[in-house]
CHARMM internal coordinates of N, CA and C (Angstrom, degrees):
IC EDIT
DIST 1 N 1 CA 1.4496
DIST 1 CA 1 C 1.5246
ANGL 1 N 1 CA 1 C 108.30
DIST 1 C 2 N 1.2933
ANGL 1 CA 1 C 2 N 114.76
DIHE 1 N 1 CA 1 C 2 N 139.91
DIST 2 N 2 CA 1.4501
ANGL 1 C 2 N 2 CA 120.76
DIHE 1 CA 1 C 2 N 2 CA -175.55
DIST 2 CA 2 C 1.5320
ANGL 2 N 2 CA 2 C 109.89
DIHE 1 C 2 N 2 CA 2 C -101.23
DIST 2 C 3 N 1.3070
ANGL 2 CA 2 C 3 N 115.83
DIHE 2 N 2 CA 2 C 3 N 152.65
DIST 3 N 3 CA 1.4649
ANGL 2 C 3 N 3 CA 120.95
DIHE 2 CA 2 C 3 N 3 CA 179.32
DIST 3 CA 3 C 1.5258
ANGL 3 N 3 CA 3 C 110.13
DIHE 2 C 3 N 3 CA 3 C -67.60
DIST 3 C 4 N 1.3320
ANGL 3 CA 3 C 4 N 117.28
DIHE 3 N 3 CA 3 C 4 N -27.49
DIST 4 N 4 CA 1.4638
ANGL 3 C 4 N 4 CA 120.41
DIHE 3 CA 3 C 4 N 4 CA 178.73
DIST 4 CA 4 C 1.5256
ANGL 4 N 4 CA 4 C 111.59
DIHE 3 C 4 N 4 CA 4 C -59.05
DIST 4 C 5 N 1.3147
ANGL 4 CA 4 C 5 N 116.73
DIHE 4 N 4 CA 4 C 5 N -37.09
DIST 5 N 5 CA 1.4649
ANGL 4 C 5 N 5 CA 120.46
DIHE 4 CA 4 C 5 N 5 CA 179.86
DIST 5 CA 5 C 1.5243
ANGL 5 N 5 CA 5 C 110.38
DIHE 4 C 5 N 5 CA 5 C -62.11
DIST 5 C 6 N 1.3076
ANGL 5 CA 5 C 6 N 116.71
DIHE 5 N 5 CA 5 C 6 N -42.00
DIST 6 N 6 CA 1.4714
ANGL 5 C 6 N 6 CA 120.43
DIHE 5 CA 5 C 6 N 6 CA 179.56
DIST 6 CA 6 C 1.5285
ANGL 6 N 6 CA 6 C 110.36
DIHE 5 C 6 N 6 CA 6 C -64.08
DIST 6 C 7 N 1.3271
ANGL 6 CA 6 C 7 N 116.78
DIHE 6 N 6 CA 6 C 7 N -42.37
DIST 7 N 7 CA 1.4634
ANGL 6 C 7 N 7 CA 119.92
DIHE 6 CA 6 C 7 N 7 CA 178.87
DIST 7 CA 7 C 1.5346
ANGL 7 N 7 CA 7 C 111.62
DIHE 6 C 7 N 7 CA 7 C -67.08
DIST 7 C 8 N 1.3302
ANGL 7 CA 7 C 8 N 117.53
DIHE 7 N 7 CA 7 C 8 N -36.25
DIST 8 N 8 CA 1.4589
ANGL 7 C 8 N 8 CA 120.83
DIHE 7 CA 7 C 8 N 8 CA 177.52
DIST 8 CA 8 C 1.5275
ANGL 8 N 8 CA 8 C 110.54
DIHE 7 C 8 N 8 CA 8 C -64.42
DIST 8 C 9 N 1.3232
ANGL 8 CA 8 C 9 N 116.34
DIHE 8 N 8 CA 8 C 9 N -44.42
DIST 9 N 9 CA 1.4707
ANGL 8 C 9 N 9 CA 119.99
DIHE 8 CA 8 C 9 N 9 CA 179.39
DIST 9 CA 9 C 1.5307
ANGL 9 N 9 CA 9 C 110.07
DIHE 8 C 9 N 9 CA 9 C -64.71
DIST 9 C 10 N 1.3259
ANGL 9 CA 9 C 10 N 117.22
DIHE 9 N 9 CA 9 C 10 N -41.55
DIST 10 N 10 CA 1.4688
ANGL 9 C 10 N 10 CA 120.06
DIHE 9 CA 9 C 10 N 10 CA 178.16
DIST 10 CA 10 C 1.5265
ANGL 10 N 10 CA 10 C 110.94
DIHE 9 C 10 N 10 CA 10 C -64.22
DIST 10 C 11 N 1.3262
ANGL 10 CA 10 C 11 N 117.60
DIHE 10 N 10 CA 10 C 11 N -40.56
DIST 11 N 11 CA 1.4647
ANGL 10 C 11 N 11 CA 121.21
DIHE 10 CA 10 C 11 N 11 CA 178.19
DIST 11 CA 11 C 1.5136
ANGL 11 N 11 CA 11 C 111.80
DIHE 10 C 11 N 11 CA 11 C -62.83
DIST 11 C 12 N 1.3178
ANGL 11 CA 11 C 12 N 116.30
DIHE 11 N 11 CA 11 C 12 N -44.07
DIST 12 N 12 CA 1.4646
ANGL 11 C 12 N 12 CA 119.99
DIHE 11 CA 11 C 12 N 12 CA 178.00
DIST 12 CA 12 C 1.5196
ANGL 12 N 12 CA 12 C 109.93
DIHE 11 C 12 N 12 CA 12 C -62.78
DIST 12 C 13 N 1.3318
ANGL 12 CA 12 C 13 N 117.06
DIHE 12 N 12 CA 12 C 13 N -40.74
DIST 13 N 13 CA 1.4632
ANGL 12 C 13 N 13 CA 120.42
DIHE 12 CA 12 C 13 N 13 CA 178.63
DIST 13 CA 13 C 1.5105
ANGL 13 N 13 CA 13 C 112.67
DIHE 12 C 13 N 13 CA 13 C -61.99
DIST 13 C 14 N 1.3235
ANGL 13 CA 13 C 14 N 117.04
DIHE 13 N 13 CA 13 C 14 N -41.91
DIST 14 N 14 CA 1.4680
ANGL 13 C 14 N 14 CA 120.57
DIHE 13 CA 13 C 14 N 14 CA 179.12
DIST 14 CA 14 C 1.5197
ANGL 14 N 14 CA 14 C 111.10
DIHE 13 C 14 N 14 CA 14 C -65.97
DIST 14 C 15 N 1.3225
ANGL 14 CA 14 C 15 N 116.53
DIHE 14 N 14 CA 14 C 15 N -44.37
DIST 15 N 15 CA 1.4738
ANGL 14 C 15 N 15 CA 120.35
DIHE 14 CA 14 C 15 N 15 CA 179.82
DIST 15 CA 15 C 1.5211
ANGL 15 N 15 CA 15 C 110.73
DIHE 14 C 15 N 15 CA 15 C -62.59
DIST 15 C 16 N 1.3294
ANGL 15 CA 15 C 16 N 116.63
DIHE 15 N 15 CA 15 C 16 N -45.16
DIST 16 N 16 CA 1.4650
ANGL 15 C 16 N 16 CA 120.15
DIHE 15 CA 15 C 16 N 16 CA 179.89
DIST 16 CA 16 C 1.5277
ANGL 16 N 16 CA 16 C 110.60
DIHE 15 C 16 N 16 CA 16 C -63.89
DIST 16 C 17 N 1.3241
ANGL 16 CA 16 C 17 N 117.39
DIHE 16 N 16 CA 16 C 17 N -40.37
DIST 17 N 17 CA 1.4635
ANGL 16 C 17 N 17 CA 120.31
DIHE 16 CA 16 C 17 N 17 CA 179.79
DIST 17 CA 17 C 1.5299
ANGL 17 N 17 CA 17 C 111.31
DIHE 16 C 17 N 17 CA 17 C -63.31
DIST 17 C 18 N 1.3245
ANGL 17 CA 17 C 18 N 117.15
DIHE 17 N 17 CA 17 C 18 N -42.63
DIST 18 N 18 CA 1.4697
ANGL 17 C 18 N 18 CA 120.48
DIHE 17 CA 17 C 18 N 18 CA 179.19
DIST 18 CA 18 C 1.5237
ANGL 18 N 18 CA 18 C 110.85
DIHE 17 C 18 N 18 CA 18 C -65.67
DIST 18 C 19 N 1.3433
ANGL 18 CA 18 C 19 N 116.12
DIHE 18 N 18 CA 18 C 19 N -44.85
DIST 19 N 19 CA 1.4709
ANGL 18 C 19 N 19 CA 119.01
DIHE 18 CA 18 C 19 N 19 CA 178.82
DIST 19 CA 19 C 1.5259
ANGL 19 N 19 CA 19 C 110.92
DIHE 18 C 19 N 19 CA 19 C -63.22
DIST 19 C 20 N 1.3178
ANGL 19 CA 19 C 20 N 116.57
DIHE 19 N 19 CA 19 C 20 N -40.17
DIST 20 N 20 CA 1.4594
ANGL 19 C 20 N 20 CA 120.43
DIHE 19 CA 19 C 20 N 20 CA 178.75
DIST 20 CA 20 C 1.5283
ANGL 20 N 20 CA 20 C 110.60
DIHE 19 C 20 N 20 CA 20 C -61.66
DIST 20 C 21 N 1.3176
ANGL 20 CA 20 C 21 N 116.52
DIHE 20 N 20 CA 20 C 21 N -44.75
DIST 21 N 21 CA 1.4662
ANGL 20 C 21 N 21 CA 120.88
DIHE 20 CA 20 C 21 N 21 CA 179.26
DIST 21 CA 21 C 1.5313
ANGL 21 N 21 CA 21 C 111.13
DIHE 20 C 21 N 21 CA 21 C -62.34
DIST 21 C 22 N 1.3329
ANGL 21 CA 21 C 22 N 116.61
DIHE 21 N 21 CA 21 C 22 N -45.70
DIST 22 N 22 CA 1.4686
ANGL 21 C 22 N 22 CA 119.74
DIHE 21 CA 21 C 22 N 22 CA 179.97
DIST 22 CA 22 C 1.5196
ANGL 22 N 22 CA 22 C 111.97
DIHE 21 C 22 N 22 CA 22 C -63.53
DIST 22 C 23 N 1.3206
ANGL 22 CA 22 C 23 N 117.12
DIHE 22 N 22 CA 22 C 23 N -42.21
DIST 23 N 23 CA 1.4628
ANGL 22 C 23 N 23 CA 119.90
DIHE 22 CA 22 C 23 N 23 CA -178.79
DIST 23 CA 23 C 1.5260
ANGL 23 N 23 CA 23 C 111.62
DIHE 22 C 23 N 23 CA 23 C -69.30
DIST 23 C 24 N 1.3159
ANGL 23 CA 23 C 24 N 117.21
DIHE 23 N 23 CA 23 C 24 N -36.37
DIST 24 N 24 CA 1.4649
ANGL 23 C 24 N 24 CA 119.12
DIHE 23 CA 23 C 24 N 24 CA 177.91
DIST 24 CA 24 C 1.5294
ANGL 24 N 24 CA 24 C 111.09
DIHE 23 C 24 N 24 CA 24 C -67.71
DIST 24 C 25 N 1.3365
ANGL 24 CA 24 C 25 N 116.60
DIHE 24 N 24 CA 24 C 25 N -36.97
DIST 25 N 25 CA 1.4803
ANGL 24 C 25 N 25 CA 119.68
DIHE 24 CA 24 C 25 N 25 CA 177.46
DIST 25 CA 25 C 1.5211
ANGL 25 N 25 CA 25 C 111.27
DIHE 24 C 25 N 25 CA 25 C -66.17
DIST 25 C 26 N 1.3470
ANGL 25 CA 25 C 26 N 116.34
DIHE 25 N 25 CA 25 C 26 N -29.47
DIST 26 N 26 CA 1.4626
ANGL 25 C 26 N 26 CA 120.67
DIHE 25 CA 25 C 26 N 26 CA 178.64
DIST 26 CA 26 C 1.5281
ANGL 26 N 26 CA 26 C 111.22
DIHE 25 C 26 N 26 CA 26 C -87.55
DIST 26 C 27 N 1.3445
ANGL 26 CA 26 C 27 N 116.38
DIHE 26 N 26 CA 26 C 27 N 9.07
DIST 27 N 27 CA 1.4627
ANGL 26 C 27 N 27 CA 123.04
DIHE 26 CA 26 C 27 N 27 CA 179.52
DIST 27 CA 27 C 1.5221
ANGL 27 N 27 CA 27 C 112.43
DIHE 26 C 27 N 27 CA 27 C 58.75
DIST 27 C 28 N 1.3189
ANGL 27 CA 27 C 28 N 115.25
DIHE 27 N 27 CA 27 C 28 N 40.15
DIST 28 N 28 CA 1.4706
ANGL 27 C 28 N 28 CA 122.46
DIHE 27 CA 27 C 28 N 28 CA 175.06
DIST 28 CA 28 C 1.5311
ANGL 28 N 28 CA 28 C 107.88
DIHE 27 C 28 N 28 CA 28 C -115.36
DIST 28 C 29 N 1.3342
ANGL 28 CA 28 C 29 N 114.14
DIHE 28 N 28 CA 28 C 29 N 68.45
DIST 29 N 29 CA 1.4557
ANGL 28 C 29 N 29 CA 120.11
DIHE 28 CA 28 C 29 N 29 CA -173.84
DIST 29 CA 29 C 1.5341
ANGL 29 N 29 CA 29 C 112.47
DIHE 28 C 29 N 29 CA 29 C -65.40
DIST 29 C 30 N 1.3378
ANGL 29 CA 29 C 30 N 116.66
DIHE 29 N 29 CA 29 C 30 N -35.24
DIST 30 N 30 CA 1.4648
ANGL 29 C 30 N 30 CA 119.10
DIHE 29 CA 29 C 30 N 30 CA -178.79
DIST 30 CA 30 C 1.5275
ANGL 30 N 30 CA 30 C 110.98
DIHE 29 C 30 N 30 CA 30 C -66.21
DIST 30 C 31 N 1.3256
ANGL 30 CA 30 C 31 N 116.77
DIHE 30 N 30 CA 30 C 31 N -43.35
DIST 31 N 31 CA 1.4555
ANGL 30 C 31 N 31 CA 119.92
DIHE 30 CA 30 C 31 N 31 CA 178.29
DIST 31 CA 31 C 1.5251
ANGL 31 N 31 CA 31 C 111.34
DIHE 30 C 31 N 31 CA 31 C -67.04
DIST 31 C 32 N 1.3260
ANGL 31 CA 31 C 32 N 117.08
DIHE 31 N 31 CA 31 C 32 N -34.08
DIST 32 N 32 CA 1.4599
ANGL 31 C 32 N 32 CA 120.76
DIHE 31 CA 31 C 32 N 32 CA 177.70
DIST 32 CA 32 C 1.5228
ANGL 32 N 32 CA 32 C 110.37
DIHE 31 C 32 N 32 CA 32 C -64.31
DIST 32 C 33 N 1.3200
ANGL 32 CA 32 C 33 N 116.82
DIHE 32 N 32 CA 32 C 33 N -41.72
DIST 33 N 33 CA 1.4664
ANGL 32 C 33 N 33 CA 120.38
DIHE 32 CA 32 C 33 N 33 CA 178.44
DIST 33 CA 33 C 1.5211
ANGL 33 N 33 CA 33 C 110.64
DIHE 32 C 33 N 33 CA 33 C -66.40
DIST 33 C 34 N 1.3168
ANGL 33 CA 33 C 34 N 117.52
DIHE 33 N 33 CA 33 C 34 N -41.12
DIST 34 N 34 CA 1.4773
ANGL 33 C 34 N 34 CA 120.90
DIHE 33 CA 33 C 34 N 34 CA 178.88
DIST 34 CA 34 C 1.5277
ANGL 34 N 34 CA 34 C 110.98
DIHE 33 C 34 N 34 CA 34 C -64.86
DIST 34 C 35 N 1.3171
ANGL 34 CA 34 C 35 N 117.16
DIHE 34 N 34 CA 34 C 35 N -37.90
DIST 35 N 35 CA 1.4576
ANGL 34 C 35 N 35 CA 120.75
DIHE 34 CA 34 C 35 N 35 CA 177.75
DIST 35 CA 35 C 1.5268
ANGL 35 N 35 CA 35 C 110.70
DIHE 34 C 35 N 35 CA 35 C -63.95
DIST 35 C 36 N 1.3245
ANGL 35 CA 35 C 36 N 115.84
DIHE 35 N 35 CA 35 C 36 N -42.33
DIST 36 N 36 CA 1.4640
ANGL 35 C 36 N 36 CA 120.33
DIHE 35 CA 35 C 36 N 36 CA 178.41
DIST 36 CA 36 C 1.5232
ANGL 36 N 36 CA 36 C 110.82
DIHE 35 C 36 N 36 CA 36 C -63.92
DIST 36 C 37 N 1.3218
ANGL 36 CA 36 C 37 N 116.96
DIHE 36 N 36 CA 36 C 37 N -43.86
DIST 37 N 37 CA 1.4616
ANGL 36 C 37 N 37 CA 120.34
DIHE 36 CA 36 C 37 N 37 CA 178.91
DIST 37 CA 37 C 1.5291
ANGL 37 N 37 CA 37 C 111.76
DIHE 36 C 37 N 37 CA 37 C -64.75
DIST 37 C 38 N 1.3204
ANGL 37 CA 37 C 38 N 117.17
DIHE 37 N 37 CA 37 C 38 N -39.62
DIST 38 N 38 CA 1.4650
ANGL 37 C 38 N 38 CA 120.36
DIHE 37 CA 37 C 38 N 38 CA 178.52
DIST 38 CA 38 C 1.5281
ANGL 38 N 38 CA 38 C 110.70
DIHE 37 C 38 N 38 CA 38 C -63.96
DIST 38 C 39 N 1.3209
ANGL 38 CA 38 C 39 N 117.12
DIHE 38 N 38 CA 38 C 39 N -41.75
DIST 39 N 39 CA 1.4608
ANGL 38 C 39 N 39 CA 120.44
DIHE 38 CA 38 C 39 N 39 CA 177.12
DIST 39 CA 39 C 1.5138
ANGL 39 N 39 CA 39 C 111.73
DIHE 38 C 39 N 39 CA 39 C -63.25
DIST 39 C 40 N 1.3138
ANGL 39 CA 39 C 40 N 117.11
DIHE 39 N 39 CA 39 C 40 N -40.63
DIST 40 N 40 CA 1.4579
ANGL 39 C 40 N 40 CA 121.69
DIHE 39 CA 39 C 40 N 40 CA 178.35
DIST 40 CA 40 C 1.5246
ANGL 40 N 40 CA 40 C 111.27
DIHE 39 C 40 N 40 CA 40 C -63.60
DIST 40 C 41 N 1.3143
ANGL 40 CA 40 C 41 N 117.09
DIHE 40 N 40 CA 40 C 41 N -42.36
DIST 41 N 41 CA 1.4642
ANGL 40 C 41 N 41 CA 121.17
DIHE 40 CA 40 C 41 N 41 CA 179.42
DIST 41 CA 41 C 1.5210
ANGL 41 N 41 CA 41 C 111.00
DIHE 40 C 41 N 41 CA 41 C -64.72
DIST 41 C 42 N 1.3255
ANGL 41 CA 41 C 42 N 117.36
DIHE 41 N 41 CA 41 C 42 N -41.55
DIST 42 N 42 CA 1.4647
ANGL 41 C 42 N 42 CA 120.77
DIHE 41 CA 41 C 42 N 42 CA 179.13
DIST 42 CA 42 C 1.5273
ANGL 42 N 42 CA 42 C 110.57
DIHE 41 C 42 N 42 CA 42 C -61.97
DIST 42 C 43 N 1.3299
ANGL 42 CA 42 C 43 N 116.48
DIHE 42 N 42 CA 42 C 43 N -44.91
DIST 43 N 43 CA 1.4689
ANGL 42 C 43 N 43 CA 120.01
DIHE 42 CA 42 C 43 N 43 CA -179.96
DIST 43 CA 43 C 1.5225
ANGL 43 N 43 CA 43 C 110.59
DIHE 42 C 43 N 43 CA 43 C -65.86
DIST 43 C 44 N 1.3166
ANGL 43 CA 43 C 44 N 117.66
DIHE 43 N 43 CA 43 C 44 N -41.20
DIST 44 N 44 CA 1.4596
ANGL 43 C 44 N 44 CA 120.16
DIHE 43 CA 43 C 44 N 44 CA 178.65
DIST 44 CA 44 C 1.5272
ANGL 44 N 44 CA 44 C 111.89
DIHE 43 C 44 N 44 CA 44 C -62.90
DIST 44 C 45 N 1.3200
ANGL 44 CA 44 C 45 N 117.31
DIHE 44 N 44 CA 44 C 45 N -38.08
DIST 45 N 45 CA 1.4689
ANGL 44 C 45 N 45 CA 119.76
DIHE 44 CA 44 C 45 N 45 CA 177.62
DIST 45 CA 45 C 1.5268
ANGL 45 N 45 CA 45 C 110.58
DIHE 44 C 45 N 45 CA 45 C -65.10
DIST 45 C 46 N 1.3123
ANGL 45 CA 45 C 46 N 117.41
DIHE 45 N 45 CA 45 C 46 N -36.99
DIST 46 N 46 CA 1.4677
ANGL 45 C 46 N 46 CA 120.49
DIHE 45 CA 45 C 46 N 46 CA 177.56
DIST 46 CA 46 C 1.5226
ANGL 46 N 46 CA 46 C 110.57
DIHE 45 C 46 N 46 CA 46 C -65.65
DIST 46 C 47 N 1.3176
ANGL 46 CA 46 C 47 N 116.66
DIHE 46 N 46 CA 46 C 47 N -41.14
DIST 47 N 47 CA 1.4565
ANGL 46 C 47 N 47 CA 120.93
DIHE 46 CA 46 C 47 N 47 CA -178.27
DIST 47 CA 47 C 1.5270
ANGL 47 N 47 CA 47 C 111.31
DIHE 46 C 47 N 47 CA 47 C -72.03
DIST 47 C 48 N 1.3289
ANGL 47 CA 47 C 48 N 117.47
DIHE 47 N 47 CA 47 C 48 N -35.83
DIST 48 N 48 CA 1.4597
ANGL 47 C 48 N 48 CA 120.82
DIHE 47 CA 47 C 48 N 48 CA -179.91
DIST 48 CA 48 C 1.5224
ANGL 48 N 48 CA 48 C 110.90
DIHE 47 C 48 N 48 CA 48 C -61.53
DIST 48 C 49 N 1.3342
ANGL 48 CA 48 C 49 N 117.30
DIHE 48 N 48 CA 48 C 49 N -39.16
DIST 49 N 49 CA 1.4703
ANGL 48 C 49 N 49 CA 119.66
DIHE 48 CA 48 C 49 N 49 CA 177.23
DIST 49 CA 49 C 1.5190
ANGL 49 N 49 CA 49 C 110.74
DIHE 48 C 49 N 49 CA 49 C -61.82
DIST 49 C 50 N 1.3194
ANGL 49 CA 49 C 50 N 117.18
DIHE 49 N 49 CA 49 C 50 N -40.69
DIST 50 N 50 CA 1.4625
ANGL 49 C 50 N 50 CA 120.70
DIHE 49 CA 49 C 50 N 50 CA -179.65
DIST 50 CA 50 C 1.5309
ANGL 50 N 50 CA 50 C 111.47
DIHE 49 C 50 N 50 CA 50 C -69.07
DIST 50 C 51 N 1.3209
ANGL 50 CA 50 C 51 N 117.10
DIHE 50 N 50 CA 50 C 51 N -37.20
DIST 51 N 51 CA 1.4634
ANGL 50 C 51 N 51 CA 120.19
DIHE 50 CA 50 C 51 N 51 CA 178.18
DIST 51 CA 51 C 1.5231
ANGL 51 N 51 CA 51 C 109.96
DIHE 50 C 51 N 51 CA 51 C -67.15
DIST 51 C 52 N 1.3320
ANGL 51 CA 51 C 52 N 117.49
DIHE 51 N 51 CA 51 C 52 N -38.32
DIST 52 N 52 CA 1.4591
ANGL 51 C 52 N 52 CA 120.80
DIHE 51 CA 51 C 52 N 52 CA 175.58
DIST 52 CA 52 C 1.5189
ANGL 52 N 52 CA 52 C 111.67
DIHE 51 C 52 N 52 CA 52 C -60.93
DIST 52 C 53 N 1.3147
ANGL 52 CA 52 C 53 N 116.86
DIHE 52 N 52 CA 52 C 53 N -42.10
DIST 53 N 53 CA 1.4658
ANGL 52 C 53 N 53 CA 120.68
DIHE 52 CA 52 C 53 N 53 CA 177.43
DIST 53 CA 53 C 1.5235
ANGL 53 N 53 CA 53 C 111.07
DIHE 52 C 53 N 53 CA 53 C -65.28
DIST 53 C 54 N 1.3336
ANGL 53 CA 53 C 54 N 117.52
DIHE 53 N 53 CA 53 C 54 N -36.58
DIST 54 N 54 CA 1.4563
ANGL 53 C 54 N 54 CA 121.27
DIHE 53 CA 53 C 54 N 54 CA 177.38
DIST 54 CA 54 C 1.5267
ANGL 54 N 54 CA 54 C 110.73
DIHE 53 C 54 N 54 CA 54 C -63.02
DIST 54 C 55 N 1.3320
ANGL 54 CA 54 C 55 N 117.62
DIHE 54 N 54 CA 54 C 55 N -45.89
DIST 55 N 55 CA 1.4582
ANGL 54 C 55 N 55 CA 120.40
DIHE 54 CA 54 C 55 N 55 CA 179.50
DIST 55 CA 55 C 1.5195
ANGL 55 N 55 CA 55 C 111.58
DIHE 54 C 55 N 55 CA 55 C -64.77
DIST 55 C 56 N 1.3329
ANGL 55 CA 55 C 56 N 117.48
DIHE 55 N 55 CA 55 C 56 N -36.74
DIST 56 N 56 CA 1.4627
ANGL 55 C 56 N 56 CA 119.96
DIHE 55 CA 55 C 56 N 56 CA 175.75
DIST 56 CA 56 C 1.5191
ANGL 56 N 56 CA 56 C 111.04
DIHE 55 C 56 N 56 CA 56 C -63.16
DIST 56 C 57 N 1.3111
ANGL 56 CA 56 C 57 N 117.26
DIHE 56 N 56 CA 56 C 57 N -40.48
DIST 57 N 57 CA 1.4664
ANGL 56 C 57 N 57 CA 121.06
DIHE 56 CA 56 C 57 N 57 CA 177.48
DIST 57 CA 57 C 1.5266
ANGL 57 N 57 CA 57 C 111.09
DIHE 56 C 57 N 57 CA 57 C -64.02
DIST 57 C 58 N 1.3206
ANGL 57 CA 57 C 58 N 116.64
DIHE 57 N 57 CA 57 C 58 N -41.67
DIST 58 N 58 CA 1.4672
ANGL 57 C 58 N 58 CA 120.44
DIHE 57 CA 57 C 58 N 58 CA 179.31
DIST 58 CA 58 C 1.5234
ANGL 58 N 58 CA 58 C 110.33
DIHE 57 C 58 N 58 CA 58 C -64.01
DIST 58 C 59 N 1.3358
ANGL 58 CA 58 C 59 N 116.84
DIHE 58 N 58 CA 58 C 59 N -41.58
DIST 59 N 59 CA 1.4663
ANGL 58 C 59 N 59 CA 120.26
DIHE 58 CA 58 C 59 N 59 CA 177.37
DIST 59 CA 59 C 1.5211
ANGL 59 N 59 CA 59 C 110.93
DIHE 58 C 59 N 59 CA 59 C -60.39
DIST 59 C 60 N 1.3300
ANGL 59 CA 59 C 60 N 116.40
DIHE 59 N 59 CA 59 C 60 N -43.25
DIST 60 N 60 CA 1.4533
ANGL 59 C 60 N 60 CA 121.10
DIHE 59 CA 59 C 60 N 60 CA -179.05
DIST 60 CA 60 C 1.5286
ANGL 60 N 60 CA 60 C 111.18
DIHE 59 C 60 N 60 CA 60 C -66.83
DIST 60 C 61 N 1.3081
ANGL 60 CA 60 C 61 N 117.52
DIHE 60 N 60 CA 60 C 61 N -42.86
DIST 61 N 61 CA 1.4596
ANGL 60 C 61 N 61 CA 121.59
DIHE 60 CA 60 C 61 N 61 CA -177.84
DIST 61 CA 61 C 1.5283
ANGL 61 N 61 CA 61 C 111.62
DIHE 60 C 61 N 61 CA 61 C -64.30
DIST 61 C 62 N 1.3244
ANGL 61 CA 61 C 62 N 116.81
DIHE 61 N 61 CA 61 C 62 N -44.97
DIST 62 N 62 CA 1.4573
ANGL 61 C 62 N 62 CA 120.29
DIHE 61 CA 61 C 62 N 62 CA -175.74
DIST 62 CA 62 C 1.5305
ANGL 62 N 62 CA 62 C 113.01
DIHE 61 C 62 N 62 CA 62 C -92.89
DIST 62 C 63 N 1.3176
ANGL 62 CA 62 C 63 N 117.70
DIHE 62 N 62 CA 62 C 63 N -0.25
DIST 63 N 63 CA 1.4535
ANGL 62 C 63 N 63 CA 121.10
DIHE 62 CA 62 C 63 N 63 CA 177.53
DIST 63 CA 63 C 1.5203
ANGL 63 N 63 CA 63 C 114.34
DIHE 62 C 63 N 63 CA 63 C 70.82
DIST 63 C 64 N 1.3072
ANGL 63 CA 63 C 64 N 117.26
DIHE 63 N 63 CA 63 C 64 N 29.22
DIST 64 N 64 CA 1.4632
ANGL 63 C 64 N 64 CA 121.47
DIHE 63 CA 63 C 64 N 64 CA 177.51
DIST 64 CA 64 C 1.5241
ANGL 64 N 64 CA 64 C 108.88
DIHE 63 C 64 N 64 CA 64 C -85.97
DIST 64 C 65 N 1.3188
ANGL 64 CA 64 C 65 N 114.84
DIHE 64 N 64 CA 64 C 65 N 140.65
DIST 65 N 65 CA 1.4827
ANGL 64 C 65 N 65 CA 118.05
DIHE 64 CA 64 C 65 N 65 CA -178.72
DIST 65 CA 65 C 1.4845
ANGL 65 N 65 CA 65 C 111.42
DIHE 64 C 65 N 65 CA 65 C -118.39
END
COOR INIT
IC SEED 1 N 1 CA 1 C
IC BUILD
């Protein structure tokens, strides 16, 4: 795992938090929730790729096919 991934996830979290705060102050609660969900989905997609690479490495190390 690379340090860049951690910084990318932290950056997305900060951006989503700021957008959520701004939208809630503007009384746009539905858009704030959608923004939070979109940020969560983006981060999960990033993590899923890394988990897939981890399982591939485990298969290679232990010789599982």
